PDB file of N, CA, C and O in Angstrom, chain B, residues numbered from 101:
ATOM      1  N   UNK B 101      84.756 107.816 119.844  1.00  0.00           N
ATOM      2  CA  UNK B 101      83.328 107.608 119.879  1.00  0.00           C
ATOM      3  C   UNK B 101      82.730 108.402 118.731  1.00  0.00           C
ATOM      4  O   UNK B 101      82.985 109.597 118.583  1.00  0.00           O
ATOM      5  N   UNK B 102      81.937 107.725 117.926  1.00  0.00           N
ATOM      6  CA  UNK B 102      81.312 108.390 116.788  1.00  0.00           C
ATOM      7  C   UNK B 102      79.901 107.858 116.580  1.00  0.00           C
ATOM      8  O   UNK B 102      79.624 106.681 116.811  1.00  0.00           O
ATOM      9  N   UNK B 103      79.024 108.737 116.145  1.00  0.00           N
ATOM     10  CA  UNK B 103      77.676 108.363 115.727  1.00  0.00           C
ATOM     11  C   UNK B 103      77.620 108.696 114.243  1.00  0.00           C
ATOM     12  O   UNK B 103      77.654 109.864 113.856  1.00  0.00           O
ATOM     13  N   UNK B 104      77.532 107.648 113.412  1.00  0.00           N
ATOM     14  CA  UNK B 104      77.650 107.825 111.967  1.00  0.00           C
ATOM     15  C   UNK B 104      76.593 107.037 111.208  1.00  0.00           C
ATOM     16  O   UNK B 104      76.093 106.017 111.684  1.00  0.00           O
ATOM     17  N   UNK B 105      76.268 107.524 110.032  1.00  0.00           N
ATOM     18  CA  UNK B 105      75.373 106.808 109.122  1.00  0.00           C
ATOM     19  C   UNK B 105      76.047 105.505 108.695  1.00  0.00           C
ATOM     20  O   UNK B 105      77.260 105.461 108.490  1.00  0.00           O
ATOM     21  N   UNK B 106      75.252 104.451 108.565  1.00  0.00           N
ATOM     22  CA  UNK B 106      75.776 103.132 108.164  1.00  0.00           C
ATOM     23  C   UNK B 106      76.637 103.181 106.909  1.00  0.00           C
ATOM     24  O   UNK B 106      77.607 102.432 106.794  1.00  0.00           O
ATOM     25  N   UNK B 107      76.293 104.052 105.973  1.00  0.00           N
ATOM     26  CA  UNK B 107      76.994 104.086 104.693  1.00  0.00           C
ATOM     27  C   UNK B 107      78.267 104.934 104.723  1.00  0.00           C
ATOM     28  O   UNK B 107      78.975 105.024 103.720  1.00  0.00           O
ATOM     29  N   UNK B 108      78.555 105.548 105.854  1.00  0.00           N
ATOM     30  CA  UNK B 108      79.777 106.345 105.960  1.00  0.00           C
ATOM     31  C   UNK B 108      80.999 105.425 105.928  1.00  0.00           C
ATOM     32  O   UNK B 108      81.040 104.412 106.626  1.00  0.00           O
ATOM     33  N   UNK B 109      81.986 105.785 105.118  1.00  0.00           N
ATOM     34  CA  UNK B 109      83.215 104.978 105.073  1.00  0.00           C
ATOM     35  C   UNK B 109      83.953 105.020 106.404  1.00  0.00           C
ATOM     36  O   UNK B 109      84.739 104.123 106.706  1.00  0.00           O
ATOM     37  N   UNK B 110      83.708 106.046 107.192  1.00  0.00           N
ATOM     38  CA  UNK B 110      84.377 106.173 108.486  1.00  0.00           C
ATOM     39  C   UNK B 110      83.974 105.063 109.447  1.00  0.00           C
ATOM     40  O   UNK B 110      84.751 104.716 110.336  1.00  0.00           O
ATOM     41  N   UNK B 111      82.786 104.500 109.293  1.00  0.00           N
ATOM     42  CA  UNK B 111      82.333 103.411 110.177  1.00  0.00           C
ATOM     43  C   UNK B 111      83.320 102.257 110.123  1.00  0.00           C
ATOM     44  O   UNK B 111      83.836 101.833 111.157  1.00  0.00           O
ATOM     45  N   UNK B 112      83.584 101.750 108.939  1.00  0.00           N
ATOM     46  CA  UNK B 112      84.475 100.604 108.793  1.00  0.00           C
ATOM     47  C   UNK B 112      85.917 100.964 109.135  1.00  0.00           C
ATOM     48  O   UNK B 112      86.641 100.149 109.707  1.00  0.00           O
ATOM     49  N   UNK B 113      86.332 102.167 108.792  1.00  0.00           N
ATOM     50  CA  UNK B 113      87.700 102.604 109.103  1.00  0.00           C
ATOM     51  C   UNK B 113      87.921 102.584 110.608  1.00  0.00           C
ATOM     52  O   UNK B 113      88.918 102.042 111.085  1.00  0.00           O
ATOM     53  N   UNK B 114      87.000 103.170 111.354  1.00  0.00           N
ATOM     54  CA  UNK B 114      87.147 103.192 112.817  1.00  0.00           C
ATOM     55  C   UNK B 114      87.115 101.795 113.408  1.00  0.00           C
ATOM     56  O   UNK B 114      87.888 101.484 114.315  1.00  0.00           O
ATOM     57  N   UNK B 115      86.232 100.958 112.905  1.00  0.00           N
ATOM     58  CA  UNK B 115      86.138  99.589 113.438  1.00  0.00           C
ATOM     59  C   UNK B 115      87.369  98.764 113.080  1.00  0.00           C
ATOM     60  O   UNK B 115      87.934  98.087 113.939  1.00  0.00           O
ATOM     61  N   UNK B 116      87.783  98.817 111.824  1.00  0.00           N
ATOM     62  CA  UNK B 116      88.929  98.010 111.389  1.00  0.00           C
ATOM     63  C   UNK B 116      90.241  98.475 112.013  1.00  0.00           C
ATOM     64  O   UNK B 116      91.141  97.668 112.244  1.00  0.00           O
ATOM     65  N   UNK B 117      90.349  99.750 112.282  1.00  0.00           N
ATOM     66  CA  UNK B 117      91.594 100.280 112.835  1.00  0.00           C
ATOM     67  C   UNK B 117      91.664 100.155 114.358  1.00  0.00           C
ATOM     68  O   UNK B 117      92.728 100.325 114.951  1.00  0.00           O
ATOM     69  N   UNK B 118      90.537  99.859 114.978  1.00  0.00           N
ATOM     70  CA  UNK B 118      90.447  99.807 116.446  1.00  0.00           C
ATOM     71  C   UNK B 118      90.743 101.170 117.072  1.00  0.00           C
ATOM     72  O   UNK B 118      91.218 101.245 118.205  1.00  0.00           O
ATOM     73  N   UNK B 119      90.463 102.247 116.333  1.00  0.00           N
ATOM     74  CA  UNK B 119      90.737 103.599 116.812  1.00  0.00           C
ATOM     75  C   UNK B 119      89.576 104.165 117.621  1.00  0.00           C
ATOM     76  O   UNK B 119      89.732 105.184 118.293  1.00  0.00           O
ATOM     77  N   UNK B 120      88.436 103.530 117.565  1.00  0.00           N
ATOM     78  CA  UNK B 120      87.283 104.034 118.296  1.00  0.00           C
ATOM     79  C   UNK B 120      86.099 103.112 118.128  1.00  0.00           C
ATOM     80  O   UNK B 120      86.174 102.091 117.445  1.00  0.00           O
ATOM     81  N   UNK B 121      85.011 103.487 118.758  1.00  0.00           N
ATOM     82  CA  UNK B 121      83.796 102.699 118.606  1.00  0.00           C
ATOM     83  C   UNK B 121      82.741 103.562 117.930  1.00  0.00           C
ATOM     84  O   UNK B 121      82.759 104.789 118.023  1.00  0.00           O
ATOM     85  N   UNK B 122      81.835 102.894 117.257  1.00  0.00           N
ATOM     86  CA  UNK B 122      80.862 103.587 116.414  1.00  0.00           C
ATOM     87  C   UNK B 122      79.450 103.109 116.725  1.00  0.00           C
ATOM     88  O   UNK B 122      79.194 101.911 116.848  1.00  0.00           O
ATOM     89  N   UNK B 123      78.561 104.047 116.847  1.00  0.00           N
ATOM     90  CA  UNK B 123      77.134 103.769 116.871  1.00  0.00           C
ATOM     91  C   UNK B 123      76.632 104.190 115.502  1.00  0.00           C
ATOM     92  O   UNK B 123      76.578 105.380 115.190  1.00  0.00           O
ATOM     93  N   UNK B 124      76.269 103.218 114.695  1.00  0.00           N
ATOM     94  CA  UNK B 124      75.814 103.544 113.338  1.00  0.00           C
ATOM     95  C   UNK B 124      74.300 103.424 113.261  1.00  0.00           C
ATOM     96  O   UNK B 124      73.674 102.667 114.003  1.00  0.00           O
ATOM     97  N   UNK B 125      73.737 104.187 112.347  1.00  0.00           N
ATOM     98  CA  UNK B 125      72.287 104.180 112.165  1.00  0.00           C
ATOM     99  C   UNK B 125      71.972 104.235 110.683  1.00  0.00           C
ATOM    100  O   UNK B 125      72.814 104.607 109.865  1.00  0.00           O
ATOM    101  N   UNK B 126      70.741 103.857 110.349  1.00  0.00           N
ATOM    102  CA  UNK B 126      70.335 103.750 108.955  1.00  0.00           C
ATOM    103  C   UNK B 126      69.529 104.967 108.518  1.00  0.00           C
ATOM    104  O   UNK B 126      68.323 104.878 108.289  1.00  0.00           O
ATOM    105  N   UNK B 127      70.201 106.084 108.407  1.00  0.00           N
ATOM    106  CA  UNK B 127      69.563 107.286 107.889  1.00  0.00           C
ATOM    107  C   UNK B 127      68.436 107.793 108.760  1.00  0.00           C
ATOM    108  O   UNK B 127      68.359 107.490 109.951  1.00  0.00           O
ATOM    109  N   UNK B 128      67.582 108.554 108.154  1.00  0.00           N
ATOM    110  CA  UNK B 128      66.490 109.199 108.874  1.00  0.00           C
ATOM    111  C   UNK B 128      65.606 108.186 109.593  1.00  0.00           C
ATOM    112  O   UNK B 128      65.150 108.431 110.709  1.00  0.00           O
ATOM    113  N   UNK B 129      65.372 107.066 108.955  1.00  0.00           N
ATOM    114  CA  UNK B 129      64.530 106.029 109.563  1.00  0.00           C
ATOM    115  C   UNK B 129      65.160 105.436 110.815  1.00  0.00           C
ATOM    116  O   UNK B 129      64.454 104.907 111.673  1.00  0.00           O
ATOM    117  N   UNK B 130      66.483 105.520 110.926  1.00  0.00           N
ATOM    118  CA  UNK B 130      67.172 104.913 112.063  1.00  0.00           C
ATOM    119  C   UNK B 130      67.555 105.868 113.169  1.00  0.00           C
ATOM    120  O   UNK B 130      68.240 105.473 114.113  1.00  0.00           O
ATOM    121  N   UNK B 131      67.130 107.113 113.076  1.00  0.00           N
ATOM    122  CA  UNK B 131      67.508 108.094 114.098  1.00  0.00           C
ATOM    123  C   UNK B 131      67.002 107.673 115.477  1.00  0.00           C
ATOM    124  O   UNK B 131      67.683 107.903 116.477  1.00  0.00           O
ATOM    125  N   UNK B 132      65.851 107.076 115.542  1.00  0.00           N
ATOM    126  CA  UNK B 132      65.312 106.613 116.827  1.00  0.00           C
ATOM    127  C   UNK B 132      66.191 105.578 117.492  1.00  0.00           C
ATOM    128  O   UNK B 132      66.223 105.479 118.719  1.00  0.00           O
ATOM    129  N   UNK B 133      66.911 104.800 116.686  1.00  0.00           N
ATOM    130  CA  UNK B 133      67.785 103.767 117.255  1.00  0.00           C
ATOM    131  C   UNK B 133      68.953 104.372 118.028  1.00  0.00           C
ATOM    132  O   UNK B 133      69.490 103.741 118.938  1.00  0.00           O
ATOM    133  N   UNK B 134      69.346 105.593 117.666  1.00  0.00           N
ATOM    134  CA  UNK B 134      70.434 106.262 118.386  1.00  0.00           C
ATOM    135  C   UNK B 134      70.024 106.457 119.844  1.00  0.00           C
ATOM    136  O   UNK B 134      70.779 106.137 120.762  1.00  0.00           O
ATOM    137  N   UNK B 135      68.829 106.980 120.038  1.00  0.00           N
ATOM    138  CA  UNK B 135      68.349 107.209 121.403  1.00  0.00           C
ATOM    139  C   UNK B 135      68.191 105.887 122.156  1.00  0.00           C
ATOM    140  O   UNK B 135      68.548 105.800 123.331  1.00  0.00           O
ATOM    141  N   UNK B 136      67.664 104.869 121.498  1.00  0.00           N
ATOM    142  CA  UNK B 136      67.441 103.577 122.154  1.00  0.00           C
ATOM    143  C   UNK B 136      68.745 102.901 122.558  1.00  0.00           C
ATOM    144  O   UNK B 136      68.817 102.264 123.609  1.00  0.00           O
ATOM    145  N   UNK B 137      69.771 103.035 121.732  1.00  0.00           N
ATOM    146  CA  UNK B 137      71.017 102.307 121.950  1.00  0.00           C
ATOM    147  C   UNK B 137      72.105 103.127 122.632  1.00  0.00           C
ATOM    148  O   UNK B 137      73.168 102.594 122.950  1.00  0.00           O
ATOM    149  N   UNK B 138      71.859 104.409 122.860  1.00  0.00           N
ATOM    150  CA  UNK B 138      72.944 105.275 123.321  1.00  0.00           C
ATOM    151  C   UNK B 138      73.473 104.902 124.704  1.00  0.00           C
ATOM    152  O   UNK B 138      74.682 104.962 124.927  1.00  0.00           O
ATOM    153  N   UNK B 139      72.610 104.521 125.630  1.00  0.00           N
ATOM    154  CA  UNK B 139      73.080 104.157 126.973  1.00  0.00           C
ATOM    155  C   UNK B 139      74.082 103.014 126.919  1.00  0.00           C
ATOM    156  O   UNK B 139      75.150 103.089 127.528  1.00  0.00           O
ATOM    157  N   UNK B 140      73.739 101.959 126.193  1.00  0.00           N
ATOM    158  CA  UNK B 140      74.640 100.800 126.068  1.00  0.00           C
ATOM    159  C   UNK B 140      75.903 101.207 125.324  1.00  0.00           C
ATOM    160  O   UNK B 140      77.007 100.809 125.694  1.00  0.00           O
ATOM    161  N   UNK B 141      75.733 101.996 124.280  1.00  0.00           N
ATOM    162  CA  UNK B 141      76.874 102.467 123.492  1.00  0.00           C
ATOM    163  C   UNK B 141      77.825 103.292 124.355  1.00  0.00           C
ATOM    164  O   UNK B 141      79.039 103.103 124.290  1.00  0.00           O
ATOM    165  N   UNK B 142      77.288 104.196 125.153  1.00  0.00           N
ATOM    166  CA  UNK B 142      78.137 105.047 125.973  1.00  0.00           C
ATOM    167  C   UNK B 142      78.875 104.225 127.032  1.00  0.00           C
ATOM    168  O   UNK B 142      80.039 104.493 127.327  1.00  0.00           O
ATOM    169  N   UNK B 143      78.205 103.234 127.597  1.00  0.00           N
ATOM    170  CA  UNK B 143      78.872 102.334 128.546  1.00  0.00           C
ATOM    171  C   UNK B 143      80.019 101.603 127.861  1.00  0.00           C
ATOM    172  O   UNK B 143      81.096 101.460 128.439  1.00  0.00           O
ATOM    173  N   UNK B 144      79.799 101.144 126.646  1.00  0.00           N
ATOM    174  CA  UNK B 144      80.858 100.480 125.873  1.00  0.00           C
ATOM    175  C   UNK B 144      82.006 101.442 125.604  1.00  0.00           C
ATOM    176  O   UNK B 144      83.174 101.059 125.667  1.00  0.00           O
ATOM    177  N   UNK B 145      81.670 102.692 125.303  1.00  0.00           N
ATOM    178  CA  UNK B 145      82.707 103.689 125.073  1.00  0.00           C
ATOM    179  C   UNK B 145      83.557 103.901 126.320  1.00  0.00           C
ATOM    180  O   UNK B 145      84.782 103.979 126.228  1.00  0.00           O
ATOM    181  N   UNK B 146      82.921 103.996 127.482  1.00  0.00           N
ATOM    182  CA  UNK B 146      83.673 104.195 128.722  1.00  0.00           C
ATOM    183  C   UNK B 146      84.642 103.039 128.967  1.00  0.00           C
ATOM    184  O   UNK B 146      85.774 103.252 129.400  1.00  0.00           O
ATOM    185  N   UNK B 147      84.192 101.820 128.689  1.00  0.00           N
ATOM    186  CA  UNK B 147      85.070 100.652 128.824  1.00  0.00           C
ATOM    187  C   UNK B 147      86.210 100.723 127.819  1.00  0.00           C
ATOM    188  O   UNK B 147      87.362 100.444 128.151  1.00  0.00           O
ATOM    189  N   UNK B 148      85.882 101.094 126.601  1.00  0.00           N
ATOM    190  CA  UNK B 148      86.893 101.235 125.559  1.00  0.00           C
ATOM    191  C   UNK B 148      87.928 102.284 125.968  1.00  0.00           C
ATOM    192  O   UNK B 148      89.131 102.044 125.868  1.00  0.00           O
ATOM    193  N   UNK B 149      87.463 103.433 126.425  1.00  0.00           N
ATOM    194  CA  UNK B 149      88.354 104.534 126.797  1.00  0.00           C
ATOM    195  C   UNK B 149      89.252 104.155 127.971  1.00  0.00           C
ATOM    196  O   UNK B 149      90.418 104.546 128.024  1.00  0.00           O
ATOM    197  N   UNK B 150      88.705 103.401 128.899  1.00  0.00           N
ATOM    198  CA  UNK B 150      89.480 103.006 130.080  1.00  0.00           C
ATOM    199  C   UNK B 150      90.659 102.111 129.724  1.00  0.00           C
ATOM    200  O   UNK B 150      91.722 102.195 130.339  1.00  0.00           O
ATOM    201  N   UNK B 151      90.463 101.258 128.731  1.00  0.00           N
ATOM    202  CA  UNK B 151      91.534 100.322 128.368  1.00  0.00           C
ATOM    203  C   UNK B 151      92.236 100.708 127.065  1.00  0.00           C
ATOM    204  O   UNK B 151      93.017  99.926 126.524  1.00  0.00           O
ATOM    205  N   UNK B 152      91.959 101.906 126.567  1.00  0.00           N
ATOM    206  CA  UNK B 152      92.507 102.328 125.281  1.00  0.00           C
ATOM    207  C   UNK B 152      94.031 102.399 125.307  1.00  0.00           C
ATOM    208  O   UNK B 152      94.635 102.922 126.244  1.00  0.00           O
ATOM    209  N   UNK B 153      94.630 101.859 124.255  1.00  0.00           N
ATOM    210  CA  UNK B 153      96.080 101.908 124.078  1.00  0.00           C
ATOM    211  C   UNK B 153      96.336 102.365 122.640  1.00  0.00           C
ATOM    212  O   UNK B 153      96.004 101.653 121.693  1.00  0.00           O
ATOM    213  N   UNK B 154      96.918 103.535 122.481  1.00  0.00           N
ATOM    214  CA  UNK B 154      97.119 104.082 121.135  1.00  0.00           C
ATOM    215  C   UNK B 154      97.973 103.164 120.273  1.00  0.00           C
ATOM    216  O   UNK B 154      97.878 103.209 119.047  1.00  0.00           O
ATOM    217  N   UNK B 155      98.799 102.337 120.888  1.00  0.00           N
ATOM    218  CA  UNK B 155      99.637 101.412 120.130  1.00  0.00           C
ATOM    219  C   UNK B 155      98.838 100.273 119.494  1.00  0.00           C
ATOM    220  O   UNK B 155      99.344  99.569 118.620  1.00  0.00           O
ATOM    221  N   UNK B 156      97.596 100.095 119.934  1.00  0.00           N
ATOM    222  CA  UNK B 156      96.769  99.020 119.363  1.00  0.00           C
ATOM    223  C   UNK B 156      96.034  99.457 118.094  1.00  0.00           C
ATOM    224  O   UNK B 156      95.365  98.646 117.454  1.00  0.00           O
ATOM    225  N   UNK B 157      96.156 100.727 117.732  1.00  0.00           N
ATOM    226  CA  UNK B 157      95.494 101.227 116.514  1.00  0.00           C
ATOM    227  C   UNK B 157      96.234 100.703 115.286  1.00  0.00           C
ATOM    228  O   UNK B 157      97.459 100.790 115.200  1.00  0.00           O
ATOM    229  N   UNK B 158      95.483 100.165 114.354  1.00  0.00           N
ATOM    230  CA  UNK B 158      96.048  99.680 113.094  1.00  0.00           C
ATOM    231  C   UNK B 158      96.228 100.879 112.163  1.00  0.00           C
ATOM    232  O   UNK B 158      95.299 101.276 111.460  1.00  0.00           O
ATOM    233  N   UNK B 159      97.429 101.446 112.170  1.00  0.00           N
ATOM    234  CA  UNK B 159      97.719 102.642 111.385  1.00  0.00           C
ATOM    235  C   UNK B 159      97.649 102.397 109.879  1.00  0.00           C
ATOM    236  O   UNK B 159      97.399 103.333 109.118  1.00  0.00           O
ATOM    237  N   UNK B 160      97.863 101.167 109.438  1.00  0.00           N
ATOM    238  CA  UNK B 160      97.845 100.861 107.999  1.00  0.00           C
ATOM    239  C   UNK B 160      96.500 101.204 107.358  1.00  0.00           C
ATOM    240  O   UNK B 160      96.437 101.567 106.184  1.00  0.00           O
ATOM    241  N   UNK B 161      95.446 101.087 108.129  1.00  0.00           N
ATOM    242  CA  UNK B 161      94.111 101.395 107.623  1.00  0.00           C
ATOM    243  C   UNK B 161      94.047 102.836 107.106  1.00  0.00           C
ATOM    244  O   UNK B 161      93.344 103.116 106.136  1.00  0.00           O
ATOM    245  N   UNK B 162      94.770 103.738 107.746  1.00  0.00           N
ATOM    246  CA  UNK B 162      94.698 105.153 107.409  1.00  0.00           C
ATOM    247  C   UNK B 162      95.572 105.541 106.223  1.00  0.00           C
ATOM    248  O   UNK B 162      95.423 106.638 105.685  1.00  0.00           O
ATOM    249  N   UNK B 163      96.477 104.668 105.809  1.00  0.00           N
ATOM    250  CA  UNK B 163      97.388 104.996 104.714  1.00  0.00           C
ATOM    251  C   UNK B 163      96.653 105.357 103.424  1.00  0.00           C
ATOM    252  O   UNK B 163      97.095 106.232 102.679  1.00  0.00           O
ATOM    253  N   UNK B 164      95.535 104.687 103.162  1.00  0.00           N
ATOM    254  CA  UNK B 164      94.805 104.964 101.930  1.00  0.00           C
ATOM    255  C   UNK B 164      94.200 106.366 101.908  1.00  0.00           C
ATOM    256  O   UNK B 164      93.786 106.845 100.853  1.00  0.00           O
ATOM    257  N   UNK B 165      94.147 107.025 103.066  1.00  0.00           N
ATOM    258  CA  UNK B 165      93.596 108.377 103.152  1.00  0.00           C
ATOM    259  C   UNK B 165      94.677 109.441 103.328  1.00  0.00           C
ATOM    260  O   UNK B 165      94.363 110.620 103.489  1.00  0.00           O
ATOM    261  N   UNK B 166      95.940 109.039 103.297  1.00  0.00           N
ATOM    262  CA  UNK B 166      97.024 110.004 103.487  1.00  0.00           C
ATOM    263  C   UNK B 166      97.096 110.953 102.290  1.00  0.00           C
ATOM    264  O   UNK B 166      96.639 110.625 101.195  1.00  0.00           O
ATOM    265  N   UNK B 167      97.671 112.124 102.514  1.00  0.00           N
ATOM    266  CA  UNK B 167      97.827 113.097 101.441  1.00  0.00           C
ATOM    267  C   UNK B 167      98.645 112.495 100.302  1.00  0.00           C
ATOM    268  O   UNK B 167      98.339 112.722  99.131  1.00  0.00           O
ATOM    269  N   UNK B 168      99.673 111.737 100.637  1.00  0.00           N
ATOM    270  CA  UNK B 168     100.524 111.125  99.616  1.00  0.00           C
ATOM    271  C   UNK B 168      99.721 110.170  98.735  1.00  0.00           C
ATOM    272  O   UNK B 168      99.789 110.247  97.509  1.00  0.00           O
ATOM    273  N   UNK B 169      98.965 109.276  99.358  1.00  0.00           N
ATOM    274  CA  UNK B 169      98.210 108.274  98.606  1.00  0.00           C
ATOM    275  C   UNK B 169      97.107 108.913  97.771  1.00  0.00           C
ATOM    276  O   UNK B 169      96.910 108.542  96.614  1.00  0.00           O
ATOM    277  N   UNK B 170      96.394 109.863  98.345  1.00  0.00           N
ATOM    278  CA  UNK B 170      95.300 110.523  97.620  1.00  0.00           C
ATOM    279  C   UNK B 170      95.856 111.339  96.450  1.00  0.00           C
ATOM    280  O   UNK B 170      95.274 111.339  95.365  1.00  0.00           O
ATOM    281  N   UNK B 171      96.973 112.030  96.663  1.00  0.00           N
ATOM    282  CA  UNK B 171      97.594 112.812  95.586  1.00  0.00           C
ATOM    283  C   UNK B 171      98.097 111.905  94.476  1.00  0.00           C
ATOM    284  O   UNK B 171      97.973 112.233  93.296  1.00  0.00           O
ATOM    285  N   UNK B 172      98.667 110.763  94.853  1.00  0.00           N
ATOM    286  CA  UNK B 172      99.145 109.795  93.861  1.00  0.00           C
ATOM    287  C   UNK B 172      97.983 109.290  93.004  1.00  0.00           C
ATOM    288  O   UNK B 172      98.104 109.184  91.784  1.00  0.00           O
ATOM    289  N   UNK B 173      96.874 108.984  93.644  1.00  0.00           N
ATOM    290  CA  UNK B 173      95.700 108.502  92.907  1.00  0.00           C
ATOM    291  C   UNK B 173      95.168 109.597  91.976  1.00  0.00           C
ATOM    292  O   UNK B 173      94.820 109.325  90.827  1.00  0.00           O
ATOM    293  N   UNK B 174      95.109 110.822  92.473  1.00  0.00           N
ATOM    294  CA  UNK B 174      94.645 111.941  91.649  1.00  0.00           C
ATOM    295  C   UNK B 174      95.554 112.137  90.443  1.00  0.00           C
ATOM    296  O   UNK B 174      95.071 112.334  89.328  1.00  0.00           O
ATOM    297  N   UNK B 175      96.871 112.086  90.658  1.00  0.00           N
ATOM    298  CA  UNK B 175      97.826 112.265  89.551  1.00  0.00           C
ATOM    299  C   UNK B 175      97.653 111.156  88.506  1.00  0.00           C
ATOM    300  O   UNK B 175      97.701 111.424  87.306  1.00  0.00           O
ATOM    301  N   UNK B 176      97.456 109.942  88.949  1.00  0.00           N
ATOM    302  CA  UNK B 176      97.247 108.818  88.032  1.00  0.00           C
ATOM    303  C   UNK B 176      95.987 109.037  87.194  1.00  0.00           C
ATOM    304  O   UNK B 176      96.001 108.841  85.979  1.00  0.00           O
ATOM    305  N   UNK B 177      94.912 109.438  87.844  1.00  0.00           N
ATOM    306  CA  UNK B 177      93.658 109.667  87.120  1.00  0.00           C
ATOM    307  C   UNK B 177      93.772 110.842  86.148  1.00  0.00           C
ATOM    308  O   UNK B 177      93.229 110.793  85.044  1.00  0.00           O
ATOM    309  N   UNK B 178      94.468 111.882  86.554  1.00  0.00           N
ATOM    310  CA  UNK B 178      94.673 113.017  85.647  1.00  0.00           C
ATOM    311  C   UNK B 178      95.513 112.607  84.433  1.00  0.00           C
ATOM    312  O   UNK B 178      95.217 113.009  83.308  1.00  0.00           O
ATOM    313  N   UNK B 179      96.547 111.816  84.658  1.00  0.00           N
ATOM    314  CA  UNK B 179      97.366 111.317  83.544  1.00  0.00           C
ATOM    315  C   UNK B 179      96.529 110.479  82.589  1.00  0.00           C
ATOM    316  O   UNK B 179      96.658 110.607  81.371  1.00  0.00           O
ATOM    317  N   UNK B 180      95.675 109.625  83.136  1.00  0.00           N
ATOM    318  CA  UNK B 180      94.800 108.804  82.297  1.00  0.00           C
ATOM    319  C   UNK B 180      93.855 109.680  81.485  1.00  0.00           C
ATOM    320  O   UNK B 180      93.631 109.429  80.301  1.00  0.00           O
ATOM    321  N   UNK B 181      93.306 110.699  82.115  1.00  0.00           N
ATOM    322  CA  UNK B 181      92.371 111.600  81.418  1.00  0.00           C
ATOM    323  C   UNK B 181      93.067 112.358  80.299  1.00  0.00           C
ATOM    324  O   UNK B 181      92.471 112.592  79.248  1.00  0.00           O
ATOM    325  N   UNK B 182      94.311 112.741  80.511  1.00  0.00           N
ATOM    326  CA  UNK B 182      95.056 113.474  79.489  1.00  0.00           C
ATOM    327  C   UNK B 182      95.456 112.588  78.328  1.00  0.00           C
ATOM    328  O   UNK B 182      95.674 113.081  77.221  1.00  0.00           O
ATOM    329  N   UNK B 183      95.558 111.298  78.558  1.00  0.00           N
ATOM    330  CA  UNK B 183      95.959 110.372  77.497  1.00  0.00           C
ATOM    331  C   UNK B 183      94.794 109.923  76.633  1.00  0.00           C
ATOM    332  O   UNK B 183      95.013 109.352  75.565  1.00  0.00           O
ATOM    333  N   UNK B 184      93.567 110.163  77.060  1.00  0.00           N
ATOM    334  CA  UNK B 184      92.393 109.770  76.292  1.00  0.00           C
ATOM    335  C   UNK B 184      92.189 110.770  75.152  1.00  0.00           C
ATOM    336  O   UNK B 184      92.353 111.976  75.333  1.00  0.00           O
ATOM    337  N   UNK B 185      91.837 110.257  73.996  1.00  0.00           N
ATOM    338  CA  UNK B 185      91.549 111.183  72.874  1.00  0.00           C
ATOM    339  C   UNK B 185      90.263 111.979  73.185  1.00  0.00           C
ATOM    340  O   UNK B 185      89.374 111.515  73.897  1.00  0.00           O
ATOM    341  N   UNK B 186      90.210 113.167  72.631  1.00  0.00           N
ATOM    342  CA  UNK B 186      89.006 113.996  72.831  1.00  0.00           C
ATOM    343  C   UNK B 186      87.810 113.295  72.245  1.00  0.00           C
ATOM    344  O   UNK B 186      87.868 112.754  71.140  1.00  0.00           O
ATOM    345  N   UNK B 187      86.750 113.306  72.972  1.00  0.00           N
ATOM    346  CA  UNK B 187      85.508 112.636  72.507  1.00  0.00           C
ATOM    347  C   UNK B 187      84.500 113.646  72.078  1.00  0.00           C
ATOM    348  O   UNK B 187      83.401 113.282  71.659  1.00  0.00           O
TER     349      UNK B 187
END
């Protein structure tokens, strides 16, 4: 269960992976929607939790955030930066 800003990358990760449910809001202007929607959201969470099966989580979604993948991307970008001539 998470309450997150619409623009947070975690919103889509949680939804696509089926690892949890999200109540998203649109920044400061949308804070009121949290209070309005929380009862329904919490009921949905209870249903989700009751039938939750960890085996149903799409683990592949998380691979792009693994230490290995992030380090590989960083190393690639550093190599590219070192190969560019000084400007």
